[in-house]
N, C-alpha and C positions, 0 to 999 in steps of 0.2 A: 198019569203022565206028568213028569216034572216040567217046570217052566223052561228049563234048558232043553229038554227033549222036544217040547212044543216049538221052541224057537228054531231048532235044527230042522224039524219037519216043515215049518213055514219057509225056511231058506231053501229046502229041497224043492219046493213047489214054485219058487220064483224063477223067471227066465234067467239064463246065465248072465245077461248084461245088468240085471238088477240084484243079483245074489252077492251079498257082502263077502261071502267066503271066497269069491273069485277075485278079490282085491287084496293089496293094491295092484293096479295095472300100470305099466310104464312103457314108454317108447323113447328111443334116443336116436339122435343123428350124430354119431361120434365125430365126423369130420367137421361139423359146424358147432360142436359142443352144445347141442340142444338136448334138454332133459324134460320130459313130460310125465306127469303122474296124476292118476285119479285114484283116490283112496277113501276109505271110511275111517281111517285112523287120524288122530290129531296131526297137524302139519308141524314139521320141525324146521324153522327158518335156517338153522345152521347147515342142514343138508343142502339147501339151495345155494347158499354162499359157496360151499365147497364145490358144488357142481359147476358153477360158472367161473370159478377161479382160473386165472391165466397169468403167467409171468409178464405178459404184454399189457395187462389191464391196469390202467391207472385209476379206474373208477368201477366200483361194484355197487350196484343199487338193488335194494330189496324193498318190495311193497308187500304189506300184509293187509288183506281185507278181512275185517272181523265183524262178527255179529254184534250189532248195537241193540240197546234195550228198548228202543221205540221206533215206530214207523208211522208217520202222519199223526203223531201225538197219541198213538195206541201202544201200550206196553207190550213188548215182544218177549216171549220166553225162549224161543229157539227158531232156527231156520232149518228146513229140511231140503236137501238137494238131491236131484236125480238126473240121470244122463243116459244117453245112448252112446256108449264108449267108441264104437267104430266110427261114427260120424264126428264125435268130439275130438278124438285123436287126429283125424284127418284135418279138421279145421285148426286145431292147435298147432299142428306141424306147419301148415300153410302160414299162419300168423307168425310163428317163430322164424321160419325161413325168410319171409318177406322182411322182417325187422333186421335180421342179420345182413341181408343184401342192401337194404336202404340205409341203415345206420352204421354199418361196419361193426356190429356187435361181435364180441369174442366169445360170448356164452349167453344162453337163454335157458332159464328153468321156470316152468309153469306147473303148479300143482293145484288141483281143486279137490276139496273135500266133498264127500257125498254123505247122504244120511243126515242125522241130526247134528246140528252145530249150535251148541248153547251160546248164550250171550257172553262176549269176551273172547271167544275162541276164533281162530283163523278159518276162513272158508276158502281163501285163495292166497297163493304166494306167487309173486312174479319177481324173478331175479334176472338181472342182466349185467354183463360186464362189457367194458369198452376201453379203448385207449385213453379217452378223456371224458370228463363229466358231462359235457354237452350231449354227446352221442348217447351216453347212458341214460340221462334224463329223458331225452326225446324218445329214444327207443323203448325204454321201460314204460313210459306213459302210453305210447302207441300200442304196445303189446297188451297192456291192461284194457285200454278202450276197445280194441278189436275183440278181445276175449268177451267183454261184456256185451258187445254188439252181435257177435256171430257164433260163439261156441254153444253147442247143443247141451246146455245145462239149464235146468229149471229149478226154481226154489218155491217153497211153500213157507210163508211166514205164519208162525203160530203165536197167537196173542194170549195174554193173561186171561181175557174174558172167555176163552175157549174157542173163539173164532179163528179162522185161518183163511189165507188167500194165496193162490198160486200166482206167480209173477215170472215174466221173462226178464232175464238180466238186462236186455237192451231197451226196456221201456222207459228208462230214465237216463238223463245225461250225467256227466261227471259231478255235477253239483246237486243231484238228487231231484231235479225237475223233470216232470213228464215231457217226453219228446212230442 
């Protein structure tokens, strides 16, 4: 059996919510200009700027979270993300709707990568648009922080020494300190 056939067989055995062949998955709220994506493919920032664009927006803000090469002074080779999409999409939509209501955002786009994310590649993209920069900065930061605190996505850090550790996104604050 070829390695490609073995991979297909392994994917067939995975539950649907973990099977990469069932992705990307997306949800939208057209009237609020909200776009949510979970995918195993590399994230394209241009897609998210396009999603949030509005003729009424004077500010478009994009945050890219990338895999860094160390964690607590241990060299990292990759991060691996997993999720339960039904819950993740529900939480993502609540976060986006609340940010639109609270900050008057004209668009929100949140995408999270799943599976292996090598050093230097994006694992999360948060894009927001608003009439003015203050609302965009406040709303964008709030969306990101709520995603890190609440969204049902878990990561495994894989180290150069062969070790790995599972982590919940919300265990550290925005400066990387343990909560």
